[in-house]
VMD Tcl script that builds the backbone (N, CA, C; Angstrom):
set m [mol new atoms 228]
animate dup $m
set s [atomselect $m all]
$s set {name element resname resid chain x y z} {
  {N N ALA 1 A 156.810 12.676 115.244}
  {CA C ALA 1 A 156.487 14.031 114.027}
  {C C ALA 1 A 155.702 13.323 113.507}
  {N N GLY 2 A 154.472 13.698 112.876}
  {CA C GLY 2 A 153.691 12.991 111.302}
  {C C GLY 2 A 152.311 12.065 112.252}
  {N N LEU 3 A 152.133 12.330 113.294}
  {CA C LEU 3 A 151.290 11.416 114.473}
  {C C LEU 3 A 150.215 12.931 114.444}
  {N N ARG 4 A 149.456 12.407 113.779}
  {CA C ARG 4 A 147.946 13.466 114.229}
  {C C ARG 4 A 146.591 12.321 114.861}
  {N N VAL 5 A 145.649 12.706 116.369}
  {CA C VAL 5 A 145.316 12.460 116.781}
  {C C VAL 5 A 143.396 13.187 116.683}
  {N N ASN 6 A 142.700 12.276 116.887}
  {CA C ASN 6 A 141.563 13.064 116.115}
  {C C ASN 6 A 140.218 12.154 116.459}
  {N N CYS 7 A 138.983 13.212 117.315}
  {CA C CYS 7 A 137.785 11.879 117.931}
  {C C CYS 7 A 137.140 12.194 116.453}
  {N N VAL 8 A 136.055 10.629 115.910}
  {CA C VAL 8 A 134.788 11.225 115.684}
  {C C VAL 8 A 134.112 10.627 116.275}
  {N N CYS 9 A 133.069 11.546 116.491}
  {CA C CYS 9 A 131.505 11.131 117.121}
  {C C CYS 9 A 130.737 12.010 116.759}
  {N N PRO 10 A 129.747 10.065 116.503}
  {CA C PRO 10 A 128.737 10.190 115.658}
  {C C PRO 10 A 126.982 9.345 116.323}
  {N N SER 11 A 126.826 10.005 116.124}
  {CA C SER 11 A 125.475 10.020 117.179}
  {C C SER 11 A 124.901 8.775 116.745}
  {N N ALA 12 A 122.909 8.355 116.835}
  {CA C ALA 12 A 122.502 6.915 116.370}
  {C C ALA 12 A 123.043 7.367 114.839}
  {N N VAL 13 A 123.363 5.809 115.285}
  {CA C VAL 13 A 124.621 5.383 113.622}
  {C C VAL 13 A 123.952 4.502 112.877}
  {N N ASP 14 A 122.369 4.847 111.549}
  {CA C ASP 14 A 121.478 2.903 111.054}
  {C C ASP 14 A 122.735 1.638 111.294}
  {N N THR 15 A 121.901 1.043 111.640}
  {CA C THR 15 A 123.596 0.008 111.586}
  {C C THR 15 A 121.971 -0.823 112.057}
  {N N ALA 16 A 122.509 -2.939 111.862}
  {CA C ALA 16 A 122.176 -3.735 112.413}
  {C C ALA 16 A 122.106 -3.821 113.667}
  {N N PHE 17 A 122.336 -3.508 114.873}
  {CA C PHE 17 A 121.943 -3.459 116.447}
  {C C PHE 17 A 121.543 -1.879 116.836}
  {N N LEU 18 A 120.610 -0.618 115.956}
  {CA C LEU 18 A 120.036 -0.701 115.783}
  {C C LEU 18 A 119.218 -0.712 115.779}
  {N N SER 19 A 118.823 -0.951 114.975}
  {CA C SER 19 A 117.868 -1.596 114.158}
  {C C SER 19 A 116.528 -3.062 115.305}
  {N N GLY 20 A 117.599 -3.149 115.626}
  {CA C GLY 20 A 116.928 -4.739 116.904}
  {C C GLY 20 A 116.847 -3.835 118.641}
  {N N PHE 21 A 117.326 -1.770 118.220}
  {CA C PHE 21 A 117.389 -2.018 119.417}
  {C C PHE 21 A 115.537 -1.724 120.114}
  {N N ASP 22 A 115.513 -2.067 121.487}
  {CA C ASP 22 A 114.554 -1.963 122.293}
  {C C ASP 22 A 114.425 -1.226 123.029}
  {N N TRP 23 A 113.556 0.294 124.066}
  {CA C TRP 23 A 113.706 1.009 124.790}
  {C C TRP 23 A 113.796 0.519 126.147}
  {N N PRO 24 A 114.590 0.147 127.249}
  {CA C PRO 24 A 114.214 -0.879 128.446}
  {C C PRO 24 A 112.752 0.402 128.743}
  {N N GLU 25 A 111.466 -0.865 129.309}
  {CA C GLU 25 A 111.213 -0.537 129.864}
  {C C GLU 25 A 111.000 0.514 130.843}
  {N N GLY 26 A 109.590 1.979 130.611}
  {CA C GLY 26 A 109.499 3.128 131.686}
  {C C GLY 26 A 110.426 4.504 131.367}
  {N N ILE 27 A 111.413 3.653 130.217}
  {CA C ILE 27 A 112.016 4.992 129.940}
  {C C ILE 27 A 111.511 6.455 129.332}
  {N N ASP 28 A 112.094 7.115 130.537}
  {CA C ASP 28 A 110.993 8.623 130.020}
  {C C ASP 28 A 112.051 9.589 128.139}
  {N N LEU 29 A 110.970 8.993 127.300}
  {CA C LEU 29 A 111.859 9.855 125.347}
  {C C LEU 29 A 111.495 11.075 126.186}
  {N N SER 30 A 111.115 11.047 126.835}
  {CA C SER 30 A 110.685 12.979 126.282}
  {C C SER 30 A 112.706 13.170 126.593}
  {N N LEU 31 A 114.013 13.106 127.362}
  {CA C LEU 31 A 114.711 13.104 127.799}
  {C C LEU 31 A 115.319 12.785 126.240}
  {N N PHE 32 A 114.577 12.612 125.056}
  {CA C PHE 32 A 115.484 12.346 123.774}
  {C C PHE 32 A 115.002 12.946 122.825}
  {N N ALA 33 A 113.572 14.358 122.921}
  {CA C ALA 33 A 112.853 14.664 122.739}
  {C C ALA 33 A 113.759 16.707 121.920}
  {N N ARG 34 A 114.567 17.228 122.212}
  {CA C ARG 34 A 115.563 17.669 121.053}
  {C C ARG 34 A 116.374 17.321 120.188}
  {N N ALA 35 A 116.899 16.100 120.564}
  {CA C ALA 35 A 117.672 15.175 119.674}
  {C C ALA 35 A 116.635 14.414 118.667}
  {N N GLY 36 A 114.880 13.941 118.806}
  {CA C GLY 36 A 114.459 13.502 118.035}
  {C C GLY 36 A 114.311 14.972 116.437}
  {N N SER 37 A 114.839 16.551 117.732}
  {CA C SER 37 A 113.409 17.671 116.904}
  {C C SER 37 A 114.675 17.846 115.576}
  {N N VAL 38 A 115.775 17.758 116.273}
  {CA C VAL 38 A 117.086 17.362 115.663}
  {C C VAL 38 A 117.182 17.003 113.514}
  {N N LEU 39 A 117.376 15.366 114.265}
  {CA C LEU 39 A 117.959 14.652 114.168}
  {C C LEU 39 A 117.200 14.456 112.671}
  {N N PRO 40 A 117.674 14.424 111.535}
  {CA C PRO 40 A 116.135 13.691 110.798}
  {C C PRO 40 A 115.998 12.242 111.077}
  {N N GLY 41 A 117.469 11.208 111.513}
  {CA C GLY 41 A 117.212 9.989 111.936}
  {C C GLY 41 A 118.060 9.923 112.025}
  {N N PRO 42 A 118.736 8.505 112.039}
  {CA C PRO 42 A 119.963 8.006 112.311}
  {C C PRO 42 A 121.136 8.686 111.072}
  {N N ILE 43 A 121.596 8.317 111.785}
  {CA C ILE 43 A 123.244 8.671 110.330}
  {C C ILE 43 A 123.744 8.027 109.087}
  {N N ALA 44 A 123.781 7.534 108.784}
  {CA C ALA 44 A 124.162 6.176 107.176}
  {C C ALA 44 A 125.844 6.100 107.998}
  {N N PRO 45 A 125.973 5.487 107.537}
  {CA C PRO 45 A 127.794 4.582 107.465}
  {C C PRO 45 A 128.172 5.207 107.027}
  {N N ALA 46 A 128.016 5.465 105.969}
  {CA C ALA 46 A 129.293 5.771 105.070}
  {C C ALA 46 A 129.343 7.395 105.204}
  {N N GLU 47 A 128.953 8.147 105.728}
  {CA C GLU 47 A 129.080 9.962 106.457}
  {C C GLU 47 A 129.947 9.699 107.273}
  {N N VAL 48 A 129.294 8.302 108.000}
  {CA C VAL 48 A 130.331 7.717 109.246}
  {C C VAL 48 A 131.718 8.348 108.679}
  {N N ALA 49 A 132.295 6.988 108.032}
  {CA C ALA 49 A 133.517 7.171 107.422}
  {C C ALA 49 A 134.157 7.982 106.584}
  {N N SER 50 A 132.737 8.565 105.591}
  {CA C SER 50 A 133.687 9.668 104.867}
  {C C SER 50 A 134.314 11.247 105.055}
  {N N ALA 51 A 133.519 10.961 107.159}
  {CA C ALA 51 A 134.291 12.192 107.753}
  {C C ALA 51 A 136.450 11.624 108.850}
  {N N ILE 52 A 135.866 10.228 109.116}
  {CA C ILE 52 A 136.582 8.950 108.504}
  {C C ILE 52 A 138.660 9.249 108.052}
  {N N ALA 53 A 137.527 9.250 106.764}
  {CA C ALA 53 A 138.424 9.025 105.241}
  {C C ALA 53 A 139.330 10.834 105.416}
  {N N TYR 54 A 138.049 11.609 106.216}
  {CA C TYR 54 A 138.196 13.003 105.306}
  {C C TYR 54 A 139.661 13.289 106.029}
  {N N LEU 55 A 140.038 12.797 107.596}
  {CA C LEU 55 A 140.790 13.292 109.102}
  {C C LEU 55 A 141.982 12.414 108.805}
  {N N ALA 56 A 142.475 11.499 108.063}
  {CA C ALA 56 A 142.550 9.899 107.515}
  {C C ALA 56 A 143.663 11.449 106.522}
  {N N SER 57 A 142.429 11.088 105.498}
  {CA C SER 57 A 143.549 11.969 104.339}
  {C C SER 57 A 145.105 13.276 104.272}
  {N N ASP 58 A 145.740 13.165 103.994}
  {CA C ASP 58 A 146.343 14.417 102.916}
  {C C ASP 58 A 145.325 15.860 103.130}
  {N N ASP 59 A 144.047 15.678 102.716}
  {CA C ASP 59 A 143.634 17.146 102.834}
  {C C ASP 59 A 143.046 17.925 104.371}
  {N N ALA 60 A 143.064 17.036 105.402}
  {CA C ALA 60 A 143.913 16.728 106.698}
  {C C ALA 60 A 144.798 16.883 107.220}
  {N N ALA 61 A 145.639 17.739 106.759}
  {CA C ALA 61 A 147.221 16.592 106.899}
  {C C ALA 61 A 146.913 18.553 108.647}
  {N N SER 62 A 146.224 18.901 108.714}
  {CA C SER 62 A 147.008 20.798 109.303}
  {C C SER 62 A 145.435 20.647 110.940}
  {N N VAL 63 A 144.894 19.198 110.668}
  {CA C VAL 63 A 144.000 18.901 110.882}
  {C C VAL 63 A 144.644 18.160 112.247}
  {N N THR 64 A 144.249 18.394 113.325}
  {CA C THR 64 A 144.819 17.592 114.835}
  {C C THR 64 A 144.942 17.624 115.893}
  {N N GLY 65 A 144.144 16.775 117.243}
  {CA C GLY 65 A 143.621 17.438 118.284}
  {C C GLY 65 A 141.844 18.059 118.423}
  {N N THR 66 A 141.100 17.721 116.335}
  {CA C THR 66 A 140.005 17.960 117.643}
  {C C THR 66 A 138.594 16.606 117.492}
  {N N THR 67 A 137.614 17.014 118.088}
  {CA C THR 67 A 136.860 15.943 117.893}
  {C C THR 67 A 135.608 16.592 116.680}
  {N N LEU 68 A 135.402 16.020 115.968}
  {CA C LEU 68 A 134.494 16.254 115.047}
  {C C LEU 68 A 132.816 14.922 115.671}
  {N N VAL 69 A 132.027 16.013 115.572}
  {CA C VAL 69 A 130.303 15.377 116.260}
  {C C VAL 69 A 129.956 15.683 114.752}
  {N N LEU 70 A 129.705 14.783 114.998}
  {CA C LEU 70 A 128.394 14.049 113.885}
  {C C LEU 70 A 126.901 13.507 114.244}
  {N N ASP 71 A 126.036 14.686 114.906}
  {CA C ASP 71 A 125.044 14.648 115.310}
  {C C ASP 71 A 123.487 15.218 114.904}
  {N N GLY 72 A 123.789 15.964 114.406}
  {CA C GLY 72 A 122.561 17.129 113.644}
  {C C GLY 72 A 122.473 18.730 114.196}
  {N N GLY 73 A 123.869 18.260 114.436}
  {CA C GLY 73 A 123.603 19.874 116.111}
  {C C GLY 73 A 123.379 19.602 117.198}
  {N N ALA 74 A 122.427 17.862 117.228}
  {CA C ALA 74 A 122.019 18.262 119.234}
  {C C ALA 74 A 122.361 18.328 120.162}
  {N N THR 75 A 123.752 18.973 120.267}
  {CA C THR 75 A 124.695 19.204 121.301}
  {C C THR 75 A 124.700 20.505 121.112}
  {N N ALA 76 A 124.778 21.297 120.601}
  {CA C ALA 76 A 124.863 22.813 119.015}
  {C C ALA 76 A 124.107 23.760 121.244}
}
mol reanalyze $m
mol bondsrecalc $m
mol representation Tube
mol addrep $m
């Protein structure tokens, strides 16, 4: 009792890892066109942290078994 399991799935998060990322040579960047047209850019780490804090809080006591996708609607 009292166990909740949820999942947070962010898209690109603005971290040092992302800033040093280089696209592989020959990659077809058109595959990312949809995401680029929906997202204004990488998600701030604080936005991801806020989503996790909400799911861990008493405000989400009735939320379990859900996946929270933070991708600006790219996969909608």
